[in-house]
Steps between C-alpha positions, in 0.01 A plus 500: 500500500301725276695700239449690179696356206560607138593269216435701182700815439270619224189481715634760756307540816189332335705176513524515885366199684436423864631147573638281784878470518727319748585707802868565542669353807826600649625135521447477119668831408831327398312306239290781359603636163732797550475489869791656704649491845344792683144451357193543711143395463256791537134468571360755272255748639504749221645502149567762231498446129673722233278567204767398238680211671326239272708658219830441684707198384568414860135417555523212252856356518756442778850636527624255248225584241299184559122510495355510854128517441260473665658784693360707782517884445531777745823626665381735777424328830404573858457219744641279782808282487393133568827321456870547433746303284858429610720802514230755541591802711329817597136368519306276727197284484184695569650836392298741295688596179456653156712510188566420135549155386727355227383551142553154379348298779131447587343818636268628766143448357484196713447410870871429553818607322861417520722812524864575560526641850719794390223625283263546792480781761335485845144639493402702803188391679327843444519469118235265345584240248293662221693833526835308527429301182409823310823661619744255358528545123385874490718587794820331387455619139450865602781485754751344267412717214509831696743441774743237377512571130370858482707631788205716603591814704299766673425804279490300170208488263370153427255392223309185594320323219194302584471695828157363580599138469626265782865567419465868398311596805774347718767687305308832547492451871865410530611794282286741691626377829860546381423866435474481120245693289287227348323519166276202433367385162221272365153512378254775604322264727813451710556861584322509843675177612843619393466822694368309807808284494751790492523646157497877495426536133340264234528450136205344314685307231185487283452874495806679627859526345756312696768745376314793679638374841828656413814332615516258794778316684358156503235308309349186654359320195269189486367550153786477256417544133422849373470646856830360592662652185347839563595490868872496412449848344373660820792406724744779585877459467635244748148365565386141493238288324405181699272247333343156570375472143812355345800659348432856429455596130636852558753644737533854655735716290714547816408263785437121587239258388449193708264202458467247785326201623380510862674266736426367854657716775435442869653825619293706251174323620583590858532860395182493305292348772645735752354797298161325491502461875600868530215608278737631233407237246171326401411244237267555206264212549268431206312181608535207727367154406521155643709228338177330380418816321850583359426400146197738489693773681764487225244491215251761595229625264586835337245686726660348813857580437669664790806711549776417748644176620291173491584291810389138548419432865584135532392473875230709656 
């Protein structure tokens, strides 16, 4: 099969290569490194890639800390189940699925991938593979940050950093749907996008003062650093700072601060795709490229950079 591999951490996305790799087979799952009962082989139709995953240790080593390069990146998948290993339940051959793969195993920038069945959700026939792949990481991150960790409720005020990005735009929509007052932040160029995706106010972090927003109940942070530190100061008593940027450097004077790593969750994916079908949620697609053009798509010229989620369409 064709696959994108990486071997040099220092090279970043410029070190990606398109190569031929052995296609995984169900009959061989038991002998694959790290394979489990309940694994399935998925024929990949569309794959997502997170911009900083080549900085994650799990891209380069397995669960025991051993080098596993050349490794295949990508953890967001939409495709069709082609085979099942012993002990698999809840899925069937030929079923359309989407989901999040294991961090320490070869990923989804390939024609086939091995995934734990429990990490996949059924994909309704009226949702295309490109949309589904773009939902996985942004959707789960926003859902877990706001609903699970942030305990979002109607009537609250929510500050969403990076509101024009793939994750931030999803968070704006979910918060708006929940009945919250949504304030987005980012660069000036992101204002229109953030407002289109559900933000009711917008803070240009290059020109405006973050502190001018007053007090909010919940901050959804993707930046960390100085923005994360300052965000702790705008949370009202009993409020919450939720971040995916690592342990927070500052905490609210009277409230909670939570950092988390997104995890696969079938039930949450079902809820997310239901909202897409109902028209309550949409993806923020930036560009779609073929697997043969993936390296170029992840290394665009400065003038060609696009906002939103880049999806690799493995099969037309």
